[in-house]
Structure formats: C-alpha cells, structure tokens
PAZAPA-4460 file (N, C-alpha, C; in steps of 0.05 Angstrom, whole numbers, plus 32768, in hexadecimal, padded with zeros to 4 digits):
% residues 213
    n_x    n_y    n_z   ca_x   ca_y   ca_z    c_x    c_y    c_z   seq   type   mol
   8072   7C89   7DA2   8071   7C6C   7DA1   807B   7C61   7DBB     1      M     A
   8091   7C6B   7DC6   809C   7C61   7DDF   8089   7C65   7DF6     2      I     A
   807D   7C7D   7DF8   806A   7C83   7E0D   8051   7C72   7E0B     3      I     A
   8048   7C6F   7DF2   8030   7C5F   7DEE   8034   7C42   7DF8     4      S     A
   804B   7C36   7DF3   8050   7C1B   7DFC   8051   7C19   7E1A     5      S     A
   805C   7C2E   7E27   805D   7C2E   7E44   8042   7C32   7E50     6      F     A
   8031   7C42   7E43   8016   7C45   7E4D   8007   7C2B   7E4B     7      F     A
   800C   7C1C   7E36   7FFF   7C01   7E33   8007   7BEF   7E4A     8      T     A
   8021   7BEF   7E50   802A   7BDF   7E67   801F   7BE9   7E81     9      T     A
   801D   7C03   7E83   8013   7C10   7E9C   7FF6   7C07   7EA1    10      F     A
   7FE5   7C08   7E8C   7FCA   7C00   7E90   7FC7   7BE2   7E93    11      W     A
   7FD9   7BD2   7E88   7FD9   7BB5   7E8D   7FDE   7BAF   7EAB    12      F     A
   7FF1   7BBE   7EB7   7FF7   7BBA   7ED3   7FDF   7BC2   7EE4    13      V     A
   7FD1   7BD8   7EDC   7FB9   7BE0   7EEB   7FA4   7BCA   7EE9    14      L     A
   7FA0   7BBF   7ED1   7F8C   7BAA   7ECE   7F93   7B92   7EDF    15      L     A
   7FAD   7B8B   7EE0   7FB6   7B74   7EF0   7FB0   7B79   7F0D    16      F     A
   7FB6   7B92   7F16   7FB1   7B98   7F32   7F93   7B97   7F38    17      C     A
   7F83   7BA0   7F25   7F66   7B9E   7F29   7F5C   7B82   7F2C    18      G     A
   7F68   7B70   7F1C   7F61   7B54   7F1F   7F69   7B48   7F3A    19      L     A
   7F81   7B51   7F43   7F8A   7B48   7F5E   7F77   7B51   7F73    20      V     A
   7F6E   7B6A   7F71   7F5B   7B74   7F85   7F40   7B66   7F83    21      L     A
   7F38   7B60   7F6B   7F1E   7B52   7F68   7F20   7B36   7F74    22      A     A
   7F37   7B28   7F70   7F39   7B0E   7F7C   7F3A   7B10   7F9A    23      Q     A
   7F47   7B25   7FA4   7F49   7B29   7FC1   7F2D   7B2D   7FCD    24      D     A
   7F1C   7B3D   7FBF   7F01   7B41   7FCA   7EF0   7B28   7FC8    25      D     A
   7EF5   7B16   7FB5   7EE5   7AFF   7FB2   7EEC   7AE8   7FC4    26      G     A
   7F03   7AE9   7FD1   7F0C   7AD3   7FE3   7F07   7AD9   8000    27      N     A
   7F07   7AC5   8010   7F03   7AC8   802D   7F1D   7AD3   8039    28      T     A
   7F1A   7AE7   804B   7F31   7AF3   8057   7F3E   7ADF   8069    29      A     A
   7F59   7AE0   806A   7F68   7ACF   807C   7F74   7AB7   806F    30      G     A
   7F6D   7AB0   8056   7F78   7A99   8049   7F95   7A9F   8041    31      T     A
   7FA5   7A89   803D   7FC1   7A8D   8035   7FC3   7A9B   801A    32      E     A
   7FB0   7A93   8007   7FB1   7AA0   7FEC   7FAC   7ABD   7FEE    33      E     A
   7F98   7AC5   7FFE   7F91   7AE1   8001   7FA8   7AF0   800E    34      N     A
   7FB6   7AE4   8021   7FCD   7AF1   802E   7FE3   7AF5   801A    35      A     A
   7FE7   7AE2   8007   7FFB   7AE5   7FF3   7FF5   7AFC   7FE0    36      G     A
   7FDC   7AFF   7FD9   7FD4   7B15   7FC7   7FD9   7B30   7FD4    37      L     A
   7FD2   7B31   7FEE   7FD6   7B4A   7FFD   7FF4   7B51   7FFE    38      H     A
   8005   7B3D   8000   8022   7B42   8002   802D   7B4B   7FE7    39      S     A
   801F   7B43   7FD0   8029   7B4B   7FB6   801F   7B67   7FAE    40      C     A
   8008   7B70   7FB8   7FFC   7B88   7FAE   800D   7BA1   7FB3    41      F     A
   801A   7BA5   7FCA   802B   7BBC   7FCE   8041   7BBE   7FB9    42      P     A
   804C   7BA7   7FB0   8061   7BA7   7F9C   8056   7BB2   7F82    43      D     A
   803D   7BAB   7F7B   8030   7BB5   7F63   802D   7BD3   7F64    44      M     A
   8026   7BDE   7F7B   8024   7BFB   7F7E   803E   7C09   7F79    45      C     A
   8054   7BFD   7F84   806E   7C08   7F7F   8075   7C08   7F61    46      D     A
   806D   7BF1   7F54   8072   7BEF   7F37   8063   7C04   7F27    47      L     A
   804A   7C09   7F30   803A   7C1E   7F23   8047   7C3A   7F26    48      L     A
   8052   7C3F   7F3E   805F   7C59   7F42   8078   7C5C   7F30    49      K     A
   8087   7C46   7F2D   809E   7C46   7F1C   8097   7C4B   7EFF    50      E     A
   8081   7C3E   7EF6   8078   7C42   7EDA   806F   7C5F   7ED6    51      F     A
   8061   7C6A   7EEA   8058   7C86   7EE8   8070   7C99   7EE6    52      S     A
   8085   7C95   7EF6   809C   7CA6   7EF4   80AA   7CA3   7ED9    53      A     A
   80AC   7C8A   7ECF   80B8   7C85   7EB5   80A9   7C93   7E9F    54      M     A
   808E   7C93   7EA1   807D   7C9F   7E8D   8083   7CBD   7E8C    55      T     A
   8085   7CCA   7EA3   808A   7CE7   7EA3   80A6   7CED   7E97    56      E     A
   80BA   7CDC   7E9D   80D4   7CE0   7E91   80D3   7CDD   7E73    57      K     A
   80C4   7CC9   7E6A   80C2   7CC5   7E4D   80B3   7CDC   7E3F    58      L     A
   809F   7CE7   7E4C   8091   7CFF   7E41   80A5   7D16   7E3E    59      K     A
   80B5   7D1A   7E52   80C9   7D30   7E51   80DD   7D2B   7E3B    60      A     A
   80E5   7D11   7E38   80F8   7D0A   7E23   80EC   7D0F   7E08    61      M     A
   80D3   7D07   7E04   80C6   7D0A   7DEB   80C3   7D28   7DE3    62      E     A
   80BE   7D39   7DF7   80BC   7D56   7DF3   80D7   7D61   7DE9    63      T     A
   80ED   7D58   7DF6   8107   7D61   7DEE   810E   7D58   7DD2    64      R     A
   8106   7D3F   7DCB   810B   7D34   7DB0   80FD   7D44   7D9B    65      L     A
   80E3   7D4C   7DA1   80D4   7D5C   7D8E   80E1   7D77   7D8A    66      K     A
   80EB   7D83   7DA0   80F8   7D9D   7D9E   8112   7D9B   7D8D    67      E     A
   8121   7D85   7D91   8139   7D81   7D81   8132   7D7D   7D64    68      S     A
   811D   7D6E   7D5E   8114   7D6A   7D42   810C   7D84   7D35    69      E     A
   80FE   7D95   7D44   80F6   7DAF   7D3A   810F   7DC1   7D34    70      N     A
   8123   7DC0   7D45   813B   7DCF   7D41   814A   7DC6   7D28    71      Q     A
   814B   7DAB   7D25   8158   7DA0   7D0D   8149   7DA8   7CF4    72      I     A
   812E   7DA7   7CF5   811E   7DAF   7CDE   8123   7DCD   7CD7    73      T     A
   8125   7DDE   7CEB   812A   7DFA   7CE6   8145   7DFE   7CD9    74      D     A
   815A   7DEF   7CE3   8174   7DF2   7CD7   8174   7DE9   7CBA    75      L     A
   8166   7DD3   7CB4   8164   7DC9   7C98   8156   7DDE   7C86    76      K     A
   8141   7DEB   7C91   8133   7DFF   7C81   8145   7E17   7C7C    77      N     A
   8156   7E1E   7C90   8168   7E34   7C8C   817D   7E2D   7C76    78      K     A
   8186   7E14   7C76   819A   7E0C   7C63   818F   7E0D   7C46    79      E     A
   8174   7E0A   7C44   8168   7E09   7C29   8166   7E25   7C1D    80      R     A
   8167   7E3A   7C2E   8163   7E55   7C23   817E   7E5F   7C17    81      I     A
   817D   7E64   7BFD   8195   7E6D   7BEF   818E   7E89   7BE2    82      K     A
   819F   7E9C   7BE7   819C   7EB7   7BDC   81B6   7EC0   7BD0    83      V     A
   81B7   7EC1   7BB6   81D0   7EC9   7BA8   81C7   7ED9   7B8F    84      I     A
   81D4   7EF0   7B8B   81CD   7EFF   7B73   81E6   7F0E   7B69    85      F     A
   81E5   7F14   7B4F   81FA   7F24   7B43   81EE   7F31   7B2A    86      S     A
   81F3   7F4B   7B26   81E7   7F59   7B10   81FA   7F6F   7B06    87      A     A
   81F9   7F74   7AEC   8209   7F89   7AE0   81F7   7FA0   7AD7    88      A     A
   8204   7FB7   7AD4   81F4   7FCF   7ACD   81E4   7FCB   7AB3    89      K     A
   81F1   7FC1   7A9E   81E2   7FB8   7A87   81D4   7FCD   7A76    90      G     A
   81DE   7FE5   7A76   81D1   7FFA   7A65   81E0   7FFF   7A4B    91      D     A
   81F3   7FEE   7A44   8202   7FF2   7A2C   821B   8002   7A32    92      G     A
   822B   8007   7A1D   8244   8015   7A21   8240   8033   7A21    93      N     A
   8234   803C   7A37   822E   8059   7A3B   8235   8061   7A57    94      I     A
   8239   807B   7A5B   823D   8086   7A76   8223   8088   7A84    95      D     A
   8223   8081   7A9E   820C   8085   7AB0   8213   809D   7AC2    96      I     A
   8206   80B4   7ABD   820C   80CC   7ACC   821F   80DE   7ABC    97      G     A
   8228   80F4   7AC9   8220   80FC   7AE4   8204   8109   7AE5    98      P     A
   81F8   8107   7AFD   81DE   8113   7B03   81E1   8127   7B1A    99      F     A
   81CF   813A   7B1B   81D0   814E   7B30   81C4   8144   7B4B   100      N     A
   81BA   812C   7B4B   81B0   811F   7B64   81BA   8102   7B64   101      T     A
   81BA   80F6   7B7C   81C2   80DA   7B7E   81AD   80C8   7B70   102      A     A
   81B6   80B3   7B64   81A4   80A1   7B55   81A8   8084   7B5E   103      K     A
   8192   8076   7B63   8194   8059   7B68   8199   804B   7B4E   104      T     A
   81AF   803B   7B4D   81B6   802D   7B34   81A5   8014   7B31   105      L     A
   819B   8010   7B19   818C   7FF8   7B13   819E   7FE6   7B01   106      I     A
   81A6   7FD0   7B0D   81B7   7FBD   7AFE   81A4   7FAA   7AEF   107      Y     A
   81A2   7FAF   7AD5   818D   7FA2   7AC5   8195   7F86   7ABC   108      R     A
   81AF   7F81   7AB8   81B8   7F67   7AAE   81BC   7F54   7AC6   109      R     A
   81A8   7F44   7ACC   81AA   7F31   7AE2   81BA   7F18   7ADA   110      V     A
   81CF   7F13   7AE8   81E0   7EFC   7AE2   81D7   7EE4   7AF2   111      I     A
   81D2   7EE8   7B0B   81C9   7ED3   7B1E   81B5   7EE0   7B31   112      T     A
   81A0   7ED2   7B37   818C   7EDD   7B4B   817E   7EC6   7B59   113      N     A
   818E   7EB6   7B67   8183   7E9F   7B76   8174   7EAA   7B8F   114      I     A
   815B   7EA3   7B91   814A   7EAE   7BA7   813A   7EC6   7B9F   115      G     A
   813F   7ED1   7B87   812F   7EE8   7B7D   812D   7EFF   7B90   116      D     A
   8143   7F05   7B9F   8142   7F1B   7BB2   814A   7F36   7BA5   117      A     A
   8157   7F34   7B8D   815F   7F4D   7B7F   814A   7F53   7B6A   118      Y     A
   8142   7F6D   7B68   812E   7F76   7B55   813C   7F85   7B3E   119      N     A
   813C   7F7A   7B27   8149   7F86   7B10   813B   7F9F   7B06   120      R     A
   8123   7FA4   7B0F   8114   7FBC   7B05   8118   7FD3   7B18   121      F     A
   811F   7FCE   7B31   8124   7FE4   7B44   8141   7FE6   7B4D   122      T     A
   8151   7FD1   7B49   816C   7FD1   7B52   816F   7FCC   7B70   123      G     A
   815A   7FC4   7B7D   815A   7FC1   7B9A   8159   7FA3   7BA2   124      I     A
   816B   7F9C   7BB5   816B   7F82   7BC1   815B   7F83   7BDB   125      F     A
   8148   7F70   7BDE   8138   7F6F   7BF7   813E   7F55   7C05   126      V     A
   8147   7F56   7C1E   814F   7F3F   7C2D   8136   7F2D   7C32   127      A     A
   8137   7F13   7C29   8120   7F01   7C2E   8120   7EF6   7C4A   128      P     A
   8137   7EF5   7C57   8139   7EEA   7C72   814E   7EFB   7C82   129      V     A
   814B   7EFA   7C9C   815F   7F07   7CAD   817A   7EF8   7CAC   130      A     A
   8190   7F07   7CAA   81A9   7EFA   7CA9   81C0   7F0D   7CA3   131      G     A
   81D8   7F02   7C9F   81EF   7F11   7C97   81F3   7F0D   7C79   132      V     A
   81F5   7F23   7C6A   81F8   7F22   7C4D   8213   7F30   7C45   133      Y     A
   821D   7F28   7C2E   8235   7F34   7C22   822D   7F41   7C08   134      Y     A
   8236   7F5B   7C05   8230   7F6A   7BEC   824A   7F76   7BE1   135      F     A
   824C   7F78   7BC7   8263   7F84   7BBA   825B   7F94   7BA2   136      S     A
   826A   7FA9   7B9C   8266   7FB9   7B84   8280   7FBD   7B76   137      I     A
   827F   7FBD   7B5C   8296   7FC4   7B4B   828D   7FD6   7B35   138      F     A
   829F   7FE8   7B2C   8298   7FFA   7B17   82B0   7FFF   7B04   139      Y     A
   82A9   8009   7AED   82BD   8013   7ADA   82B4   802F   7AD1   140      H     A
   82C6   8040   7ACE   82C0   805B   7AC5   82D8   8068   7AB7   141      A     A
   82D2   807B   7AA6   82E8   808B   7A9A   82F1   80A1   7AAD   142      G     A
   8302   80B2   7AA5   830E   80C5   7AB7   8303   80E1   7AB5   143      G     A
   82EF   80E6   7AA4   82E5   8101   7A9F   82D8   810D   7AB8   144      R     A
   82CA   80FC   7AC7   82BC   8105   7AE0   82C3   80F3   7AF7   145      Y     A
   82BE   80FC   7B0F   82C1   80EA   7B26   82AC   80D3   7B25   146      P     A
   82B3   80BD   7B31   82A0   80A7   7B34   829D   80A0   7B51   147      A     A
   8284   809A   7B5A   8280   8094   7B76   8266   8084   7B79   148      S     A
   8268   806D   7B86   8250   805C   7B8B   824F   8056   7BA9   149      L     A
   8237   8052   7BB3   8233   804B   7BCF   821E   8034   7BD2   150      A     A
   8224   8021   7BE4   8211   800C   7BEB   8200   8016   7C02   151      I     A
   81E6   8016   7BFF   81D4   801F   7C13   81C6   8007   7C20   152      Y     A
   81C2   8009   7C3A   81B0   7FF7   7C49   8198   8008   7C51   153      K     A
   8181   8002   7C45   816A   8014   7C48   8172   8030   7C40   154      N     A
   8172   8044   7C52   817A   805F   7C4A   8195   8067   7C56   155      D     A
   81A5   8053   7C5D   81BF   8058   7C6A   81D6   804F   7C58   156      Q     A
   81E9   8061   7C54   8202   805A   7C46   8212   8047   7C57   157      V     A
   821C   8030   7C4A   822D   801D   7C59   824A   801F   7C50   158      T     A
   824F   801D   7C36   826A   8021   7C2B   8268   8030   7C11   159      V     A
   8280   803B   7C09   8281   804A   7BEF   829A   8043   7BE0   160      M     A
   829B   804A   7BC7   82B2   8048   7BB7   82B2   805D   7BA1   161      T     A
   82C9   8065   7B97   82C9   807A   7B82   82E5   8083   7B7C   162      G     A
   82E7   8096   7B69   8301   80A2   7B62   82FC   80BE   7B57   163      H     A
   8311   80CE   7B56   8311   80E9   7B4B   8316   80E8   7B2D   164      N     A
   8311   80FE   7B1F   8317   80FF   7B02   8334   80F6   7AFD   165      P     A
   8337   80E8   7AE7   8351   80DD   7AE0   8356   80DE   7AC2   166      S     A
   836E   80DB   7ABA   8375   80DA   7A9E   836F   80BF   7A91   167      K     A
   836B   80AB   7AA2   8366   8090   7A97   834D   8084   7AA5   168      S     A
   8343   806E   7A99   832C   8061   7AA4   8333   8054   7ABF   169      A     A
   831F   8052   7AD1   8323   8049   7AEC   830F   8032   7AF2   170      I     A
   8318   801F   7B02   8307   800A   7B0D   8308   800C   7B2B   171      N     A
   82F2   8005   7B38   82F1   8006   7B55   82DB   7FF4   7B60   172      G     A
   82DB   7FF2   7B7A   82C6   7FE2   7B87   82C8   7FE2   7BA5   173      G     A
   82B4   7FD5   7BB2   82B4   7FD3   7BCF   82A1   7FBC   7BD6   174      N     A
   82A3   7FB3   7BEF   8292   7F9D   7BF9   828C   7FA1   7C16   175      A     A
   8276   7F94   7C1F   826E   7F96   7C3B   825D   7F7F   7C44   176      V     A
   8260   7F77   7C5D   824E   7F64   7C6A   8238   7F74   7C79   177      F     A
   821F   7F6D   7C75   8209   7F7B   7C82   81F7   7F68   7C90   178      L     A
   81F0   7F6F   7CA9   81DB   7F60   7CB7   81C0   7F6C   7CB1   179      Q     A
   81AF   7F5C   7CA5   8195   7F66   7C9C   817E   7F57   7CA9   180      L     A
   8168   7F66   7CAC   814F   7F59   7CB4   813E   7F54   7C9B   181      Q     A
   812B   7F43   7C9D   811A   7F3D   7C86   810C   7F57   7C7D   182      R     A
   810E   7F5C   7C63   8102   7F74   7C58   8115   7F8C   7C55   183      G     A
   812D   7F8A   7C61   8140   7FA0   7C5D   8148   7FA2   7C40   184      D     A
   814E   7FBA   7C37   8155   7FBF   7C1B   8172   7FC7   7C18   185      Q     A
   817F   7FBD   7C03   819B   7FC4   7BFD   819C   7FCB   7BE0   186      V     A
   81A9   7FE2   7BDA   81AB   7FEB   7BBE   81C3   7FFD   7BBB   187      F     A
   81C9   8005   7BA2   81E1   8015   7B9C   81D8   802F   7B91   188      V     A
   81E4   8045   7B9A   81DE   805F   7B90   81F7   806C   7B83   189      R     A
   81F3   8078   7B6D   8208   8088   7B60   8207   80A4   7B6D   190      L     A
   821E   80AC   7B78   821F   80C6   7B86   821C   80DC   7B72   191      V     A
   820F   80F2   7B7B   8209   8109   7B69   8223   8113   7B5C   192      R     A
   8220   811C   7B43   8237   8127   7B34   824E   8113   7B2F   193      N     A
   8247   80F9   7B2F   825B   80E5   7B28   824F   80D3   7B12   194      T     A
   8260   80C1   7B08   8256   80AF   7AF3   8265   8095   7AF3   195      Y     A
   8259   8081   7AE4   8266   8067   7AE0   8260   805E   7AC3   196      V     A
   826E   8049   7ABB   826A   803D   7AA0   8254   8028   7AA2   197      W     A
   8240   8029   7A91   8229   8018   7A93   8228   8000   7A81   198      G     A
   823E   7FF2   7A7E   8240   7FDC   7A6B   8232   7FC3   7A77   199      S     A
   8233   7FAE   7A67   8227   7F94   7A6F   8239   7F85   7A83   200      L     A
   8251   7F8D   7A86   8265   7F7D   7A95   8274   7F8A   7AAB   201      Y     A
   8278   7FA5   7AAA   828B   7FB1   7ABC   8281   7FBA   7AD7   202      H     A
   8269   7FC6   7AD7   825E   7FD2   7AF0   824A   7FBF   7AFC   203      T     A
   8250   7FB3   7B13   8240   7F9C   7B1D   8238   7FA1   7B3B   204      T     A
   8223   7F92   7B43   8219   7F92   7B5E   8212   7F74   7B65   205      F     A
   821E   7F6A   7B7A   821B   7F4E   7B81   8217   7F4B   7B9F   206      S     A
   820C   7F34   7BA7   8208   7F2E   7BC3   81FE   7F12   7BC8   207      G     A
   8201   7F09   7BE1   81F7   7EEE   7BE8   81F3   7EED   7C07   208      F     A
   81E1   7EDA   7C0E   81DC   7ED5   7C2B   81F3   7EC4   7C36   209      L     A
   8200   7ECE   7C4A   8215   7EBF   7C57   820A   7EAB   7C6C   210      V     A
   81F9   7EB5   7C7D   81ED   7EA4   7C92   81D3   7EB1   7C9C   211      T     A
   81C0   7EA0   7CA3   81A7   7EAA   7CAF   81AC   7EAF   7CCD   212      Q     A
   819C   7EC1   7CD8   819E   7EC9   7CF4   8183   7EC1   7D02   213      M     A
***
C-alpha cells in the first residue's frame, strides 16, 4: 500500500514534467516564461531522483516486513503444536514376563494422547516434529524376579531402571530429555529375564514435547 501510493505520486511528477516540456516546446525560445520553466525543470529532476531513492528504500522495508510476518506466522504455528501422552500397561493384575528375549511393552490403556503421536497397538511413540521431548517410565513389580525397563530412541538405549529380586514389592522409574527429529521412534523394552506388574494403574509410559527445534 505504501509503495503503491508513492508510485502514484512518482508518475504524477513524471506527468507534470512532461507537461512542462510540452509547454516549453510550444513556446518561442527566449521568452521570460520559457526561461522560468527551464529554471524549474532541474529541480523536478532532483525531485524524481529523491522519489526513486525513497521507492527503493520502501521496497526493502516491505521485504523486511514480509520476512518478519513470516517468522511470526512460523512461531504461531509452532505454538499450536501440542504433543502430550500418557499410557498404562493395562493388561490386568498379572505379571508381564519374564521372557527369554527383550520385549517392547505395549501400554494399552491410553490416558492422554494429544497429537496422536503414541500408538496404543504398537507401544511406539513417533515424533511428529523435530524438537526436545521429555519421557518418563514408572513400574511396579513383586520381588520374585528382577525387574528392568529401558527407554529406547530408535534402536539405542537412552536410560534404564530396575531392581534385583526382593522379599517385598518394588516401585521404580526413570526419565530423560531427548532431542528428536521428525519420525524418530521412542518406546520401552522389558529386559530379558525380568518382569513387571501389568495393571491398569502402576506401570506407565509418558511424554511430551518441550520445545520445537
């Protein structure tokens, strides 16, 4: 809008100068009026140069404004993305394990799943955007066998928790901040030859997006 108005003024000045030249060509050389027009014309040229310089500055300003608007829009879009989930093992009051191989735990009872990044059928969280995420695990288990869980990022162990056989029931947990790219997977594995309690409430897996990158 600003540049458009200046272009209108710019072309008005050009038109005015054209009229001055036309009048100059139509009059006899040497008259006082003609001399006056000649003395005004250089000032008009200077004015045109100033308008041209101002137009270039305005173009540059408009470009910067558009870039700022795009950055603000990107920040607003980032603020709209919410990723929060929490799920419990949900297999009833039974032991899960021990198994002779490591098992990916499927937390079937979904408590919260804002953003739908956690899959209750596979037990895997898939990052929808690049950013820093927070994950936590908690478990309950009796003391007959050892218990041990690990949070994986793709195929890499990040943190673990567990305990040795005990005469009484044990609770435990761990948490971690992970920097993820879009499509990275996070899940929990039960370590081989260990077990946990698979109730609706005790053994849980949770996480949320802290900030986008």
